[in-house]
Phi, psi and omega in degrees: 000138171213153180212154176287150171312314181300307183295332177293331190282150175279150169295154182310315193274341184237023185292333173297315184291328180298312173303312178304311181301313185287339175263010188296145183274156176216157179299319177293322181294313180296327177295305186305315183296320177301323181285322179297314183300308175306316178301304188295319176298315178302316177303319193286311182308301191294311184296321181290319183292303187269007175059043175272129185290170178064047182301319180296322178291323178301303189291329178294323181303334177298318179292322193286318191274328183295123182234183191278349180223158177293323183294312182302317177301308181292324176295316178296323180290306182291322178296319181304315181293325177299311184296322180297321178290321180294323181291328174282338178283317177299315187288331178299318178295314183298316181305333175301340179245335192262337185300129177077004184228084186292339175293343181252321186294316183301306174306317184298316173305312184296320182294314180297322184296310176303306183299322170305307174302316178300316177296324180297343182264319187272344176271148182300317179264082186297318178315328180285332168287321174304316185297321185296309182293322181296312183299315180293312186294321186283318178302322179287326184297340183259007184305323179287343183266005176262121188294330182207153178307322178304308182290330169299314175299315177305314182294316181291324175295328166296330179293315185294328173296305178311314179283322189292312181296328179288324174300313185297311178308310186297316177301315178300311181303317184290323178291327178282324194240343174283120177285152171284142186243140175304327178296315179295321184291326187274348186292128185291135178291126180308145180267343192219149172290338190250150174286163187297326181253034190301323190243011177241350180263107180292348177302327187290318180294314179300321174301315180297316182293328185289307179300323173293320181290318173307303182296317182291315177308310183298316178299317184293320184300306179294334175285321183297316188268003175056047180234075180288353177289344180258033183295342174295351168297314184288320175295324182295317182303316181285316180294325185259016181307131187240152186275334177221171180300314186295317183288324179299308172307314179291308181289322172307324174294312178300322178290322175301311183289327178292326174298316179295317182296318175295320172293326177297315181295324173293319173301305175307320180296323181288318186278323192246343192245315186292333178295340179257005184275123180240350177225169179288339181304317182288322174300316174308318175299318176295314181295324179291325178291316187290316182294326176299314180298302187294324182287325183296317181287317189294335178270006172285193172293175178294347176290344184221346183308315182304329182290318182294316179301316184282336175294315178295315183300315176289330177288312189289314182290343174276325186273317186252119175220086182121205182266012178212162180302141177286124170256008183270112186288338173300324175300316179298318178304305188290322176297315183293318179303306184309303184303312181298310177306317178301309177311308182296315180307305192295317173298323174298307182301314186293329182284332191246348183244122182041059185293140183256160179300155194277090180236157173244108174224106189250008190293342176257002190253144179284000000 
């Protein structure tokens, strides 16, 4: 699906009607939202019970992997596990040469990120290419913070566990409970793994260069000022990569709103709810409510779905830092600042560097 930026916007006089229509309930939306809520809640229970690290990432993967059909969810999930395994294997291999050598590690991050973003444009299942570059680049970005190579290997292997079980859980829930739809069944199967203009359209390379520049700029800035707490800026630049200037401006606004709502929900939960929580049941209820709000928006059309993804991203990464809910408000501030910083840098880069026509095409974007 694609639409012009102008067609995607509500008119000045009917934006309330437009928003009401975009948030209108449907049977498919109710089912998909329920699956997302169940997946996020199960991730929280499993990670906290078994003390699996990266709880926020596991919960967010439910939103990332869930698609509108069983087939697409299964393909994305299975492909994601394969790509994730390859990516972590590559990053462990790279660390043999880059650990303790930032002059090698930083260029390696940039190259991996560029290749991942380029693959996200030229592959029919773009999220798999994105996931490969994202895993390698982000895992390389924390090299200086890990005290020893042994601890680094252990954490990367735990990251594989955290992501793999969340992906598998999401696929299983969708296969069990997501109904088949005529629209999904009628979708033509791709004849190739690559898009038609994979090697002839320079916009694919330009896109990868822009995302890489934005993410590496954020990384260098927060490392230079010694504020690693806003590392979500680097993650945001990769997760919110957009195909065109028009889509960047439009969906960047949605992500900004989603970030603020998600951060506000996290702040409200930490200040007013978590001091009174004594059992995991109360935490599950809070996660379910936040996931329901984010999931409802995320299962809407392309015109609003990114706000739901960003809402979930901001909430999970602000609330969960370890095996228990985070009660440090500085972490909420840092996460939100990092997300907003990443949004601003990405929007600026896409506006002034190789701007593309204003189209909204999100099939390859996470």
